[in-house]
Structures are given as C-alpha cells and as structure tokens.
C-alpha positions in Angstrom: 95.1 33.0 68.6 95.1 29.5 69.7 91.8 27.5 69.9 90.8 25.1 72.6 93.9 23.3 73.9 96.2 24.5 71.1 98.7 27.1 72.4 99.9 29.9 70.2 103.4 28.8 70.8 105.1 26.0 72.8 108.6 26.5 74.1 110.9 24.5 76.5 110.8 27.0 79.3 110.1 30.7 80.2 113.7 31.6 79.2 113.0 30.6 75.6 110.2 33.1 75.2 111.0 35.7 72.6 110.1 39.0 74.2 110.8 41.1 71.1 108.3 39.0 69.1 105.7 39.5 71.8 106.3 43.2 71.8 105.9 43.2 68.0 102.4 41.6 68.2 101.2 44.1 70.8 101.6 42.1 74.0 101.9 44.4 77.1 101.8 42.0 80.0 102.7 38.4 80.6 100.6 36.4 83.0 102.4 33.4 84.6 101.2 30.3 86.3 103.6 29.6 89.2 103.8 25.8 89.9 106.0 24.0 87.4 106.1 27.1 85.2 108.3 29.4 87.3 109.3 27.1 90.1 108.8 23.4 91.0 105.6 22.6 92.8 107.3 21.7 96.1 109.6 24.8 95.9 108.7 28.0 97.7 111.6 30.3 96.7 113.0 32.0 93.6 116.4 31.7 92.0 118.9 34.2 90.8 118.1 33.1 87.2 114.4 33.6 87.6 114.8 37.0 89.4 117.1 38.2 86.6 114.7 37.0 83.9 111.6 38.6 85.5 113.7 41.8 85.9 114.4 41.7 82.2 110.7 41.3 81.4 109.9 44.3 83.4 112.8 46.3 81.9 111.4 45.5 78.5 108.3 47.3 79.5 106.0 44.4 80.1 103.7 44.0 83.1 104.2 40.8 85.1 101.2 39.1 86.5 100.9 35.9 88.6 97.7 34.1 87.8 97.4 31.0 89.9 94.7 28.6 91.1 96.8 28.5 94.3 95.9 30.4 97.4 96.9 34.1 97.7 99.1 33.4 100.7 101.3 31.0 98.7 101.5 33.3 95.7 102.4 36.4 97.7 104.9 34.4 99.8 106.6 33.3 96.7 106.4 36.8 95.0 108.0 38.3 98.2 111.1 36.1 97.6 111.6 37.3 94.0 114.0 40.3 93.8 114.1 42.8 91.0 116.3 45.9 91.1 117.3 45.0 94.7 113.7 45.1 96.0 110.8 42.7 96.3 108.8 42.0 93.1 105.6 42.7 95.1 106.7 46.4 95.4 107.1 46.9 91.6 104.3 49.0 90.1 104.1 46.7 87.0 103.5 43.5 89.1 100.0 42.2 89.9 98.6 39.0 91.3 95.3 37.1 91.1 95.1 34.0 93.2 92.4 31.4 93.5 91.8 32.2 89.8 89.8 29.0 89.0 91.5 28.6 85.6 90.3 27.7 83.0 87.4 30.0 83.8 87.9 33.5 82.4 87.1 35.4 85.6 90.7 35.4 86.9 92.1 36.5 83.5 89.6 39.4 83.3 90.4 40.4 86.9 94.2 40.4 86.3 93.9 42.2 82.9 91.7 44.8 84.7 94.4 45.5 87.3 96.7 46.3 84.4 94.0 48.2 82.5 94.7 46.0 79.4 92.5 44.3 76.8 92.7 40.6 76.2 94.7 40.9 73.0 97.4 42.7 75.0 98.0 39.8 77.3 100.0 36.5 77.0 99.3 33.6 79.4 102.3 31.4 80.1 101.8 28.1 81.7 102.7 24.4 81.8 99.2 22.9 81.7 96.8 22.5 78.8 93.6 22.1 80.7 94.0 25.2 83.0 96.6 27.7 81.6 96.2 27.2 77.8 92.5 26.4 77.7 91.7 29.2 80.1 93.8 31.7 78.1 92.2 30.6 74.8 88.7 30.9 76.3 89.6 34.4 77.6 91.0 35.3 74.1 94.6 36.1 75.0 97.8 34.9 73.4 98.9 31.5 75.0 102.4 30.2 75.6 102.8 26.6 76.7 106.1 25.7 78.5 107.3 22.3 79.5 106.8 21.6 83.2 110.0 22.2 85.2 109.6 18.8 86.9 106.8 16.4 86.2 107.8 14.2 89.1 107.1 17.0 91.5 103.5 17.6 90.4 100.5 17.6 92.8 98.8 14.2 92.4 95.8 15.7 90.6 98.0 17.5 88.1 99.9 14.2 87.4 96.5 12.6 86.7 95.5 15.4 84.3 98.8 15.1 82.4 97.8 11.6 81.3 94.9 13.2 79.3 97.2 16.0 77.9 99.5 13.5 76.2 97.4 12.8 73.1 97.0 16.5 72.5 100.7 17.3 73.0 101.5 14.7 70.3 99.6 16.9 67.8 101.3 20.1 68.6 104.7 21.3 67.4 107.2 22.9 69.8 108.5 26.3 68.5 
C-alpha cells in the first residue's frame, strides 16, 4: 500500500484503471472522488462514456462509492444523472455515497466501507488530489489510485492553490 502522499498507482484517468488487476488483489469496491475525477468541477451532469464505464465496473462485481468532501445534495444530484442499465445509479444496490467526508480524515472512508460491509484492504480510493484523496486513502489503509485532473483550469480556487504544493511530490512519482 502507498504511504503518505504516494499513490499505489497513478493513471491518466479512470478509464485507464485495470479492473482485472484490482480484482486479482482482492479489491471489492472503488470509492471515487467526484470533482475533476469523474466530472469537471463546474459540471453537474454525467456523460455516456462515464455511465458506460461505471456500468462496467458494477458488471465486473465491484461496489461503486462516491466519497466526496462536497455536500450530499450535490453528490446525489450528480449520481441521479448517472444511468446504468437504464436506471439511475442511485437505485443500484451496489452504489453508496458518503458526502461531507472531510478527507483526508478516515471517518468518511470508514463510513463508506461500512455501508459495503468491507474491510479497508478490499477498497480502492480513486481521486485527483494528493492531499485529500490519496493521503486520506493511505491514512485509512486502502489501495490508492491517483488520476490526472480532468481540467485543472476548472478547479475551485482552493484546489488550485493546493495543487501548487502537490507539484514537487508528483515529480517524484511514476505514472503507471
């Protein structure tokens, strides 16, 4: 498992995640940050490509969790726009949400893993930020996957500020 800010793997985007590999190491659920991981920060809707990919993740037997520092209303509003098998993602039995997660603290990770009845080693956290998603996942003890932000120019001002401090660490890591 990664330590501190070091992700277990770093890929270009969610579509580059090797689901077979994750299955092979015992991962049962993928927890996703939303903003700039699944959609742009200013976006509030899904895409056909994202819908199809999340459907594939579910079809492969993984649980899908949204773990966000955002407010529950925003998370559920977005999740209601994701369609899998012709229905809303929020109606799928293997989909769970924890909002206002306060990443990098472990409380949100524990809460979401509990909703799936999974242990930390069975979870992978997928996100675009070192200081929230990756650090939080590593503190919790789960597998961590760093993805490049969808659009850095669309970040909340505070995230843009934090990314300045991420740069020296990113230079030390190798993208998978």
